[in-house]
C-alpha positions in Angstrom: -27.3 20.8 6.1 -23.5 22.3 6.2 -21.5 21.8 3.4 -18.9 18.3 4.4 -16.6 16.5 2.3 -17.2 12.5 2.6 -13.9 10.4 1.8 -14.8 6.7 0.6 -11.9 5.4 -0.8 -8.3 6.2 -0.2 -5.1 4.2 0.3 -2.6 6.3 1.3 -2.2 10.5 1.4 -0.6 11.4 -2.6 -2.9 8.3 -3.7 -6.6 7.9 -6.0 -9.3 9.1 -3.9 -13.0 8.6 -4.1 -15.1 10.7 -2.9 -18.3 13.3 -2.3 -18.9 16.8 -1.2 -22.0 17.3 0.1 -24.1 20.7 -0.3 -27.2 22.6 0.7 -27.5 22.4 -3.2 -26.6 19.0 -4.0 -23.8 16.6 -3.9 -20.8 16.8 -5.9 -18.8 13.0 -6.7 -15.0 13.1 -6.5 -12.8 13.4 -8.0 -14.5 15.3 -10.5 -14.3 18.7 -12.9 -16.2 21.9 -12.7 -16.3 24.3 -15.7 -16.0 28.0 -14.8 -18.9 30.1 -14.7 -16.6 33.4 -14.8 -19.4 36.1 -14.9 -22.6 34.1 -14.1 -22.5 31.5 -17.3 -20.6 28.8 -18.7 -19.8 30.5 -22.0 -22.5 29.3 -24.9 -24.1 26.7 -22.9 -27.5 26.8 -20.8 -27.4 25.4 -17.5 -29.5 22.5 -18.5 -26.8 21.8 -20.9 -24.5 21.8 -18.6 -26.1 19.5 -16.1 -26.2 17.2 -19.0 -22.8 16.4 -19.2 -22.5 15.0 -15.7 -21.2 18.4 -14.5 -22.3 18.5 -11.1 -20.6 21.6 -9.5 -19.4 25.1 -11.4 -17.0 28.1 -10.7 -18.1 31.7 -10.6 -15.4 34.8 -10.2 -15.6 37.3 -7.2 -13.5 39.4 -9.2 -16.1 39.9 -12.4 -19.0 39.5 -10.9 -18.3 42.1 -7.9 -17.6 44.6 -11.1 -20.6 43.5 -13.0 -23.5 43.1 -12.4 -22.3 43.4 -8.6 -22.7 41.3 -6.2 -25.2 43.5 -4.4 -27.7 42.8 -7.2 -27.0 39.4 -7.3 -27.8 39.4 -3.5 -31.0 40.8 -3.8 -32.0 38.6 -7.1 -31.9 35.8 -4.1 -28.1 34.5 -4.7 -26.0 33.4 -7.5 -27.3 30.1 -7.5 -31.5 31.4 -8.4 -29.7 34.7 -10.7 -28.2 32.5 -13.0 -30.9 29.9 -12.8 -28.1 26.5 -11.7 -29.6 24.5 -9.0 -26.3 22.7 -8.8 -23.4 23.6 -5.8 -20.8 26.9 -6.9 -17.7 27.4 -5.9 -16.4 31.1 -5.7 -12.7 32.2 -6.8 -11.6 34.9 -4.5 -10.2 37.2 -7.1 -6.7 36.2 -6.5 -6.1 34.6 -10.0 -6.7 38.6 -11.2 -4.0 39.6 -9.3 -1.7 37.4 -11.7 -3.7 38.1 -14.6 -3.6 41.6 -14.0 -0.1 42.6 -13.3 -0.1 45.5 -14.9 -3.9 47.0 -13.9 -3.7 46.2 -9.5 -1.6 47.5 -6.7 -0.7 44.9 -4.0 -0.1 46.2 -0.1 -0.3 44.2 2.8 -4.1 45.4 3.5 -5.0 43.9 -0.2 -5.5 44.8 -3.7 -6.8 47.8 -5.8 -7.9 46.8 -9.3 -8.4 49.3 -11.5 -11.4 47.8 -13.3 -10.3 47.5 -17.0 -13.7 46.1 -18.5 -16.1 48.9 -16.8 -13.6 51.4 -15.6 -14.9 50.8 -12.2 -12.6 50.6 -9.3 -12.1 47.6 -7.0 -11.0 46.6 -4.0 -9.9 43.3 -2.5 -9.1 42.9 1.0 -9.5 39.5 3.6 -12.7 40.8 4.1 -13.9 42.2 1.2 -13.3 39.2 -0.4 -15.7 37.4 1.8 -18.3 39.8 2.1 -18.7 39.5 -1.5 -18.8 35.6 -1.6 -21.5 35.5 0.9 -23.2 38.0 -1.2 -23.0 35.7 -4.2 -24.4 32.8 -1.7 -21.8 30.6 -3.1 -21.5 27.2 -1.4 -17.3 27.5 -1.4 -15.4 30.1 -1.0 -11.8 31.2 -1.5 -9.6 33.4 0.5 -8.1 35.8 -0.7 -4.4 34.9 -2.0 -1.4 36.4 -4.2 -0.5 34.2 -7.0 2.8 35.3 -8.1 4.4 34.6 -11.5 6.0 31.8 -12.8 9.3 34.0 -13.3 9.3 36.3 -10.0 12.3 36.7 -8.2 12.8 34.1 -4.7 12.0 38.0 -2.8 8.8 38.5 -4.4 8.0 34.8 -4.6 8.5 35.1 -0.7 6.6 38.5 -0.3 3.2 36.8 -1.6 3.5 33.7 0.1 3.7 35.5 3.3 0.8 37.7 2.1 -0.9 35.0 1.4 -0.3 33.0 5.0 -1.3 36.1 6.4 -4.1 36.8 5.0 -5.4 33.4 5.2 -5.3 33.8 8.9 -7.5 37.1 8.5 -10.2 35.4 6.7 -10.4 31.9 8.8 -10.9 34.5 11.7 -13.5 36.4 9.8 -14.9 33.4 8.5 -15.5 31.8 12.1 -16.7 35.2 13.8 -19.9 34.5 11.1 -20.8 31.0 12.2 -17.8 29.1 9.8 -19.2 26.3 7.8 -22.0 25.5 9.8 -23.5 28.9 8.1 -24.1 27.4 5.1 -20.7 28.6 2.6 -17.3 26.6 3.2 -14.2 28.1 3.4 -10.9 26.8 1.7 -7.5 27.9 2.3 -4.8 28.1 -1.3 -1.9 26.5 -1.2 1.1 28.9 -2.9 5.2 28.5 -3.1 5.7 29.0 -6.6 8.4 26.0 -7.5 10.3 26.1 -4.2 9.7 23.2 -2.3 10.1 24.4 1.4 7.3 27.1 1.1 5.2 24.9 -0.5 5.2 22.6 2.5 5.1 25.6 4.9 2.1 27.0 3.3 1.2 24.0 3.6 1.7 23.3 6.8 0.4 26.7 8.2 -3.0 26.4 6.1 -3.6 22.9 7.7 -3.1 24.6 11.4 -5.4 27.0 10.8 -8.3 24.0 10.2 -9.6 25.2 6.9 -12.8 23.4 5.2 -10.8 22.0 2.1 -7.3 23.0 0.3 -6.8 24.5 -2.8 -3.4 24.3 -4.4 -3.0 27.6 -6.2 -0.5 28.8 -8.5 0.3 25.7 -10.1 -0.7 26.3 -13.8 0.7 29.8 -14.2 3.3 28.9 -17.1 5.9 26.8 -15.1 7.2 23.3 -17.5 4.7 20.7 -16.9 7.4 18.7 -14.6 7.5 21.4 -11.8 3.4 21.9 -11.5 3.9 18.1 -10.9 6.1 18.3 -8.8 4.3 21.2 -6.7 1.2 18.5 -6.4 3.2 15.3 -5.3 4.9 18.0 -2.6 1.1 19.5 -1.2 -0.6 16.5 -1.3 0.9 14.5 1.8 0.9 17.1 3.6 -2.9 17.7 3.5 -5.5 15.9 5.7 -7.0 13.1 4.3 -10.7 14.1 5.4 -10.6 17.2 3.9 -11.4 17.6 -0.3 -8.0 18.9 -2.1 -8.4 21.3 -5.2 -6.4 21.9 -7.9 -6.7 25.5 -9.2 -7.0 25.8 -12.9 -6.1 22.6 -14.4 -7.7 21.2 -17.3 -6.3 19.5 -19.4 -7.3 15.5 -19.8 -3.8 14.2 -19.2 -2.7 16.5 -16.4 -6.3 15.5 -14.7 -5.3 12.1 -14.9 -2.0 12.1 -13.4 -3.1 14.8 -10.8 -6.0 12.4 -9.6 -3.2 9.9 -9.4 -1.7 11.7 -6.4 -4.6 12.9 -4.4 -6.7 15.7 -6.1 -10.3 15.9 -5.8 -11.1 18.9 -7.1 -10.3 20.9 -10.7 -11.9 23.9 -12.6 -10.4 25.4 -16.2 -11.6 27.4 -18.7 -10.2 25.3 -21.0 -13.3 23.1 -22.3 -15.5 26.2 -23.6 -12.5 28.5 -24.7 -11.2 25.5 -27.0 -14.5 24.2 -28.4 -15.2 28.3 -29.0 -11.3 28.4 -31.0 -12.0 24.6 -32.8 -10.2 22.4 -30.9 -12.1 19.1 -29.6 -10.7 16.9 -27.7 -11.2 12.8 -28.5 -9.1 9.8 -27.2 -6.9 10.5 -30.0 -5.5 13.7 -28.9 -6.5 17.2 -30.0 -8.5 17.8 -33.1 -9.0 21.4 -35.1 -11.8 21.0 -36.6 -10.9 24.0 -39.6 -8.4 21.2 -41.4 -9.5 20.3 -44.4 -9.2 16.9 -43.9 -12.9 17.5 -42.2 -14.2 18.6 -45.0 -16.1 15.4 -45.9 -15.6 13.5 -42.6 -19.1 12.3 -42.4 -18.5 10.5 -39.1 -19.0 11.8 -35.6 -16.4 13.8 -33.7 -16.2 10.9 -31.2 -17.2 7.8 -32.0 -19.2 6.3 -29.0 -19.8 9.7 -27.2 -23.2 10.3 -26.6 -23.3 14.1 -26.0 -25.7 16.5 -28.4 -22.7 17.2 -31.2 -21.6 13.5 -31.5 -25.3 12.1 -31.1 -26.7 14.4 -33.9 -23.9 15.8 -36.1 -20.8 15.0 -38.2 -17.2 16.6 -38.2 -17.8 17.8 -41.4 -21.5 19.8 -40.6 -19.7 21.0 -37.4 -16.5 22.2 -39.6 -18.8 23.8 -41.7 -19.9 25.8 -38.6 -16.8 27.2 -37.7 -15.4 28.0 -41.4 -18.6 30.0 -41.4 -17.9 31.6 -38.6 -21.4 30.1 -36.4 -22.0 30.3 -33.0 -23.5 27.2 -33.2 -19.9 25.7 -34.3 -18.4 26.9 -30.7 -21.5 25.7 -28.7 -21.7 22.3 -30.1 -17.6 21.9 -29.8 -17.9 23.2 -26.2 -20.8 20.5 -25.5 -18.0 17.5 -26.5 -14.9 18.9 -25.0 -17.4 19.3 -21.6 -19.1 15.8 -21.9 -15.2 14.3 -22.7 -14.2 15.6 -19.1 -17.1 14.9 -17.5 -16.5 10.9 -19.2 -13.0 11.2 -18.0 -13.7 12.0 -14.1 -16.3 9.4 -14.5 -14.1 6.7 -15.9 -11.5 7.3 -13.3 -14.3 7.5 -10.3 -15.5 4.2 -11.2 -12.0 2.5 -11.2 -10.8 4.1 -8.1 -14.1 2.7 -6.4 -12.9 -1.1 -7.4 -9.6 -0.6 -6.0 -7.7 0.5 -9.4 -4.1 1.6 -8.3 -2.0 4.3 -9.7 -0.5 2.5 -11.9 -4.0 0.7 -12.8 -4.8 4.1 -13.6 -2.4 5.6 -16.1 -2.3 1.6 -17.4 -6.0 2.1 -18.0 -5.4 6.1 -19.6 -3.2 5.0 -21.8 -4.8 2.0 -23.3 -8.1 4.2 -23.9 -6.9 7.9 -24.4 -3.8 6.8 -26.9 -3.4 10.6 -28.1 -2.2 12.1 -24.6 0.6 11.5 -22.9 1.5 11.3 -19.3 4.9 10.9 -19.9 5.4 15.4 -19.3 4.8 14.7 -15.9 8.5 13.5 -15.2 
């Protein structure tokens, strides 16, 4: 069954949407959140624990998996699904984020990106072709084009160069993907909108990518150090120019209030390392905001992290116990906090879906979020 997106409810191009992405490995309900399994695992969690949270889609990383264990080994193991024991859909990033994050350890030309391989010492060259070849070997349901994600604080000349190069690589990748059989082969291909904080470049990127007729569209470079109002302005420029019948993906964003605001502007998919990274660092999300479990105020707090939460951490343990684990540096502490954060986000996304299904508008969703999640602010979008 070819991967395809079904739009179930929408009132305008930049309004909240309800849909589902159907793949050979299952269906992903939208709007929805995908935790990162960068190196083939959602850090600290078993696949069945991730599934139990309500997670349907996860994200793997082309760059990291190509270096270790190697795409050929994953292919020989039967693909990434079988290799890591994940039965649901998988999206793989192309390595474009590493163009940004490893700026001092890579060299870019119009042909592609050469990485020094800081973890393993192994060099890696990614081009529009090799990025797709690796993702084909990994066997993900959704592949991403190679892009150049420029830093927020860069010159106009650098921004325009990255913008132009990303579009050129997208054209090449689209041709390759079609030559291989396109989406009918079982792997969708998404284009990535770049252009920094420049509206003209963002709109041009959207229009040129739409003309290439990708299977879905991602908004990249929107969480690379820019102020929050700029990030949400960028989303607002892009979503009205993207096709209503194709899925929209905001890359690398995971804070609860940012998710709600982006859903209100018509975004469907999100990914981020935040739930598990914060969990490993003893930062827990609750409706009242963020808790630091190492704080002394939780030492004798014999209540769950969040009242009414059905996650394993809240169902079985108290704040006092989880704080004890954190202070004692027991790995179970990070696991429980990561589980809770993931359940928290999936519960939030489920609440958004349910309300959009019943006709809630952007204002309705914001009013609900402000009432039920009083510790989070939506004011930073303006």
